[in-house]
C-alpha positions in Angstrom: -41.2 -21.5 8.0 -39.9 -23.5 10.9 -39.5 -27.3 11.0 -39.7 -28.9 14.4 -39.0 -32.6 14.2 -39.2 -34.1 17.7 -39.1 -37.6 19.0 -42.8 -38.2 18.8 -44.1 -35.6 16.3 -42.8 -33.8 13.2 -44.2 -30.3 12.9 -44.0 -27.3 10.5 -45.2 -23.9 11.5 -45.7 -20.8 9.3 -44.8 -17.5 11.0 -45.7 -14.1 9.7 -43.4 -11.0 9.9 -45.0 -10.0 13.2 -43.9 -13.3 14.7 -47.5 -14.8 14.8 -48.0 -18.4 13.9 -50.4 -18.4 11.0 -50.3 -22.1 9.9 -49.2 -25.5 11.2 -48.9 -29.1 10.1 -48.2 -32.2 12.2 -47.4 -35.8 11.5 -46.4 -38.7 13.9 -42.8 -39.9 14.2 -43.0 -43.7 14.4 -40.4 -45.8 16.4 -39.4 -49.4 15.6 -38.5 -51.9 18.3 -36.6 -54.7 16.5 -35.4 -56.2 19.7 -36.0 -55.6 23.4 -34.4 -52.4 24.4 -33.6 -51.4 20.8 -35.3 -48.3 19.4 -34.9 -47.3 15.7 -36.8 -45.2 13.1 -36.9 -45.2 9.3 -35.0 -42.1 8.0 -37.1 -42.0 4.8 -40.3 -42.2 6.7 -39.1 -39.3 8.9 -38.3 -37.2 5.9 -41.7 -38.1 4.3 -43.5 -37.1 7.5 -41.6 -33.8 7.5 -42.6 -33.1 3.9 -46.2 -33.9 4.7 -46.1 -31.3 7.5 -44.7 -28.7 5.1 -47.7 -29.1 2.8 -50.1 -29.1 5.7 -48.6 -25.9 7.1 -48.8 -24.1 3.8 -52.4 -25.1 3.3 -53.2 -24.1 6.9 -51.8 -20.7 6.3 -53.4 -20.3 2.9 -49.9 -19.7 1.5 -48.0 -20.8 -1.6 -44.5 -22.3 -1.6 -43.2 -19.1 -3.2 -44.4 -17.1 -0.1 -41.8 -18.7 2.2 -38.9 -16.2 2.6 -36.7 -18.3 4.9 -36.6 -21.6 6.7 -35.2 -22.8 10.1 -34.8 -26.3 11.5 -34.9 -27.6 15.0 -34.9 -31.3 15.8 -34.5 -33.9 18.5 -30.9 -34.8 19.2 -28.5 -37.7 19.5 -30.4 -39.9 17.1 -28.0 -41.0 14.3 -28.3 -42.3 10.7 -25.9 -43.1 7.9 -26.7 -42.8 4.2 -25.1 -43.2 0.8 -23.5 -40.0 -0.5 -24.5 -40.7 -4.2 -28.1 -41.9 -3.7 -29.1 -40.5 -0.4 -30.4 -43.9 0.6 -30.0 -44.9 4.3 -27.8 -47.9 4.9 -29.8 -48.8 8.1 -32.6 -47.5 10.2 -31.6 -44.6 12.5 -30.7 -45.5 16.1 -32.9 -43.4 18.4 -31.4 -41.6 21.4 -33.1 -43.9 24.0 -32.0 -47.2 22.4 -29.9 -49.7 24.4 -28.4 -51.5 21.4 -25.0 -49.8 22.0 -24.6 -50.8 25.6 -21.9 -53.3 24.8 -19.8 -50.7 23.0 -20.3 -48.2 25.9 -19.1 -50.9 28.4 -16.0 -51.6 26.3 -15.1 -48.0 26.2 -15.7 -47.8 30.0 -13.3 -50.7 30.5 -10.7 -48.8 28.4 -10.9 -45.9 30.8 -12.5 -43.5 28.3 -15.2 -42.1 30.6 -13.0 -39.2 31.7 -12.0 -38.4 28.1 -15.7 -38.0 27.1 -16.4 -35.9 30.2 -13.5 -33.4 29.9 -13.5 -33.2 26.1 -17.2 -33.2 25.2 -19.0 -32.2 28.4 -21.1 -35.4 28.1 -20.7 -39.0 29.3 -19.8 -42.4 27.9 -23.5 -43.4 27.7 -25.8 -45.0 25.1 -27.9 -41.9 25.2 -25.4 -40.0 23.0 -24.5 -40.4 19.4 -20.9 -41.7 19.6 -21.7 -45.3 20.3 -24.5 -45.3 17.8 -22.1 -44.3 15.0 -19.6 -47.0 16.2 -22.5 -49.6 16.2 -23.5 -48.8 12.7 -19.9 -49.0 11.5 -19.4 -52.4 13.2 -22.7 -54.0 12.3 -23.7 -52.9 8.8 -21.7 -55.2 6.5 -19.0 -53.3 4.6 -19.8 -50.0 6.1 -16.3 -49.3 7.5 -14.8 -49.9 4.0 -17.4 -47.6 2.4 -16.8 -44.9 5.0 -13.1 -45.0 4.4 -13.8 -44.6 0.7 -16.0 -41.6 1.3 -19.1 -43.3 0.0 -21.3 -42.7 3.0 -22.3 -39.8 5.3 -23.4 -39.7 8.9 -25.6 -37.2 10.7 -28.1 -36.4 13.4 -31.7 -35.6 12.5 -30.9 -31.9 11.6 -28.2 -33.0 9.2 -30.5 -35.6 7.6 -33.2 -32.9 7.1 -30.7 -30.4 5.7 -29.4 -33.0 3.2 -32.9 -33.8 1.9 -34.2 -30.2 2.0 -31.2 -29.1 -0.2 -31.5 -32.0 -2.6 -28.3 -33.6 -1.3 -26.2 -30.4 -1.6 -25.5 -29.6 2.1 -24.0 -31.9 4.7 -23.9 -29.7 7.8 -24.9 -29.2 11.4 -24.6 -26.5 14.0 -22.7 -26.6 17.3 -25.8 -27.2 19.5 -26.6 -30.4 17.7 -22.9 -31.5 17.2 -22.3 -31.0 21.0 -24.8 -33.7 21.8 -23.0 -36.4 19.9 -20.1 -36.9 22.4 -17.7 -36.4 19.5 -17.5 -32.6 19.7 -14.8 -30.8 21.7 -16.2 -27.9 23.7 -12.9 -26.2 24.0 -11.9 -26.2 20.3 -15.6 -26.0 19.1 -14.8 -28.7 16.5 -15.0 -32.5 16.1 -12.4 -34.0 18.5 -9.9 -35.7 16.2 -8.1 -37.5 19.0 -11.3 -38.9 20.4 -12.4 -40.0 17.0 -9.2 -41.9 16.5 -9.6 -43.5 19.9 -13.1 -44.6 19.0 -12.1 -45.6 15.4 -14.7 -43.3 13.8 -13.6 -41.6 10.6 -14.0 -37.8 10.7 -14.8 -37.8 7.0 -18.3 -39.1 7.5 -19.2 -36.3 9.9 -21.0 -33.1 8.9 -19.4 -29.6 8.6 -20.2 -27.6 11.7 -21.5 -24.1 11.0 -22.9 -21.4 13.4 -26.5 -21.7 14.3 -27.4 -18.7 12.3 -25.3 -19.5 9.3 -26.4 -19.7 5.6 -27.2 -23.5 5.3 -28.0 -23.3 1.6 -31.3 -23.1 -0.2 -34.2 -25.5 -0.2 -34.4 -27.5 -3.4 -37.1 -26.6 -5.9 -38.6 -30.1 -5.6 -39.5 -29.3 -2.0 -40.4 -25.6 -2.1 -40.5 -24.0 -5.5 -39.4 -20.6 -4.2 -36.1 -22.1 -3.0 -35.9 -20.1 0.3 -32.7 -19.9 2.2 -32.2 -22.1 5.3 -31.0 -19.6 7.9 -31.1 -21.4 11.2 -30.4 -24.8 12.7 -30.7 -25.4 16.4 -31.2 -28.5 18.6 -34.7 -28.7 20.1 -33.9 -28.2 23.8 -31.5 -25.4 23.0 -34.1 -23.9 20.7 -36.6 -24.0 23.5 -34.2 -22.1 25.7 -33.6 -19.5 23.0 -37.4 -19.2 22.3 -38.0 -18.6 26.0 -35.4 -15.7 25.9 -33.0 -17.4 28.3 -30.2 -15.2 27.0 -28.6 -14.3 30.4 -26.3 -16.5 32.5 -28.5 -18.4 34.9 -31.7 -18.2 32.8 -33.3 -21.7 32.8 -36.2 -23.5 31.2 -37.9 -26.8 31.7 -39.5 -28.6 28.8 -42.1 -31.4 29.2 -42.0 -33.3 25.9 -41.3 -36.9 25.2 -38.6 -36.4 27.8 -38.4 -33.8 30.6 -35.4 -31.6 30.1 -34.1 -28.9 32.4 -31.5 -26.5 30.9 -29.8 -23.4 32.1 -27.7 -20.9 30.3 -24.2 -21.3 31.8 -22.5 -18.5 30.1 -19.7 -18.0 27.6 -17.5 -20.9 28.8 -18.5 -24.6 29.3 -19.0 -25.6 32.9 -18.9 -29.1 34.3 -21.3 -30.0 37.1 -21.6 -33.5 38.6 -24.6 -35.4 37.3 -25.3 -32.9 34.5 -24.1 -32.5 31.0 -22.6 -29.5 29.4 -23.3 -28.6 25.8 -23.3 -25.7 23.3 -26.5 -23.7 23.7 -26.0 -21.8 20.4 -23.6 -19.8 18.3 -25.4 -16.7 17.1 -24.0 -13.4 15.8 -20.5 -14.9 16.3 -21.1 -15.4 20.0 -21.3 -18.9 21.7 -23.3 -19.6 24.8 -23.2 -22.9 26.7 -25.8 -24.8 28.7 -26.0 -27.2 31.6 -28.7 -29.9 31.3 -30.5 -32.6 33.1 -32.9 -35.1 31.5 -35.7 -37.3 32.7 -36.1 -39.8 29.9 -39.8 -40.2 30.1 -42.2 -37.3 30.6 -45.0 -36.9 28.1 -44.2 -40.4 26.9 -45.3 -41.7 30.3 -48.8 -40.3 29.7 -48.8 -42.3 26.4 -47.8 -45.4 28.4 -50.8 -44.8 30.7 -53.1 -44.6 27.8 -51.8 -47.2 25.4 -50.2 -49.8 27.6 -52.3 -49.7 30.7 -55.5 -48.4 29.2 -56.0 -46.2 32.3 -57.1 -43.1 30.3 -58.6 -42.7 26.9 -57.9 -39.0 26.7 -54.7 -37.6 28.3 -56.4 -34.2 28.6 -58.7 -35.7 31.2 -55.8 -36.8 33.5 -56.1 -33.7 35.6 -59.8 -34.3 36.2 -59.1 -37.9 37.0 -56.5 -37.0 39.5 -58.8 -34.6 41.2 -61.4 -37.3 41.6 -59.5 -38.9 44.5 -58.2 -37.3 47.7 -54.6 -38.5 47.5 -52.3 -41.0 45.9 -52.9 -43.7 48.4 -49.2 -44.4 48.6 -48.8 -45.2 45.0 -45.7 -43.9 43.2 -44.4 -44.7 39.7 -40.8 -43.9 38.5 -41.0 -44.4 34.8 -37.5 -45.8 34.3 -38.4 -47.5 31.0 -35.0 -46.6 29.6 -33.1 -46.4 32.9 -32.7 -43.3 35.0 -30.9 -40.3 33.6 -29.5 -37.2 35.3 -28.2 -36.9 37.9 -28.0 -40.7 38.6 -27.2 -42.0 35.1 -28.2 -45.6 35.9 -29.2 -47.1 32.6 -29.5 -50.5 34.2 -32.2 -49.4 36.6 -35.4 -51.4 36.5 -37.5 -50.6 33.5 -40.4 -49.7 35.8 -40.1 -49.1 39.5 -43.5 -49.0 41.2 -44.4 -49.0 44.9 -47.9 -50.2 45.3 -49.9 -52.9 47.0 -51.7 -54.8 44.3 -55.4 -54.9 44.5 -55.7 -52.4 47.3 -56.4 -49.2 45.2 -59.2 -48.2 43.0 -58.1 -47.7 39.4 -58.5 -43.8 39.4 -55.9 -43.6 42.2 -53.0 -44.7 39.9 -52.9 -41.6 37.7 -53.1 -39.5 40.9 -50.0 -41.3 42.1 -48.4 -40.5 38.7 -49.3 -36.9 38.5 -50.8 -35.5 41.7 -50.8 -31.7 41.9 -48.5 -30.9 39.0 -46.6 -34.1 38.2 -45.1 -34.9 41.6 -43.1 -37.8 40.2 -41.3 -35.5 37.7 -41.0 -32.8 40.3 -39.3 -35.2 42.8 -37.0 -36.5 40.1 -36.0 -32.9 39.1 -35.2 -31.9 42.7 -31.7 -33.4 42.6 -31.1 -31.5 39.4 -32.1 -28.2 41.1 -29.3 -28.4 43.7 -26.8 -29.0 40.9 -27.9 -25.8 39.2 -27.3 -23.6 42.3 -25.2 -20.6 41.4 -26.7 -20.5 37.9 -30.5 -20.8 38.2 -30.8 -19.0 41.6 -33.7 -21.0 42.9 -35.5 -20.8 39.5 -35.4 -17.0 39.5 -35.1 -17.0 35.7 -37.1 -20.2 35.1 -39.3 -20.8 32.1 -41.6 -23.8 31.6 -42.8 -25.0 28.2 -44.8 -28.0 27.0 
């Protein structure tokens, strides 16, 4: 059984010994928008959605809970939550990776000259995208939380850690290096939480999860979830899991994922590599060997199609967008850069306009707009990926080892 809890959908799949998917269950992941630019989710609702998909997958496969021999977890990254150690109750809604509510903290850290510390220690950036400022925001804004954290009463984690905690009935507070390395608190050289950086940021190390190899023994599922209590034998961040699943095991092997976001990753080898405009993270630690990855993100990929459907009402069924695009000869000069949450790699401009569109109002028929958005194979995303491609030179070798997944 594999749990795949993304930004938009929670999914569980059942896989037989031959590696064939024999059952599947899905449930939506619902975001909250308490203020403009803020994005949160209910951790308990996320867990309940995951439990729902487990039941759906079992029924889809015609299997019993006792038939599950092992379980693995992959989840979206950077999103952070804090919960009570004794009760497992969240102290606040989780802060989602794309939220802007931590911008003030990021700006203060920038003024303190910490940008280079983040870059050289963690391979990431001082940016609201990553988990560090989210943890600091929760500690600063939830009444009494710093005191409770100092007393060891609360725990913190990304989505994988939250799922592990609930799957094991509150017995395991852990993560793997791929997930930890997307927090901007994990040192790529020491492969551990960066104690000096944590001190600079005033984040207590005691609230953070134990970091174990991606293929470690993460405990057993509690009988209240699966009566057979199968072992949890894998934890991997979603983008790194996509690269592993596409067999990008060699240095230079790359994959591009079109999900909520668009994410281009490349296996950069056995040592971390820093490239301007990109981030460097742990790909995985498997069989006592660690591989690293270079990564570039476009914040809105599949989510832009959702925007076309739900906000603009331009399409009722996203599956028809290709046919709609083909119904007109060209884009008519219309281009949309979906910078709803700013522009990510390689520009890293979170203050960019929420939507940058170049069009002359009233001069185009409605079907032309999706053409401008997608064209022959998503030209907008293709153009935005092209700066990333040059930064991958020497690793991806012009896409020689490229893989694409949706």
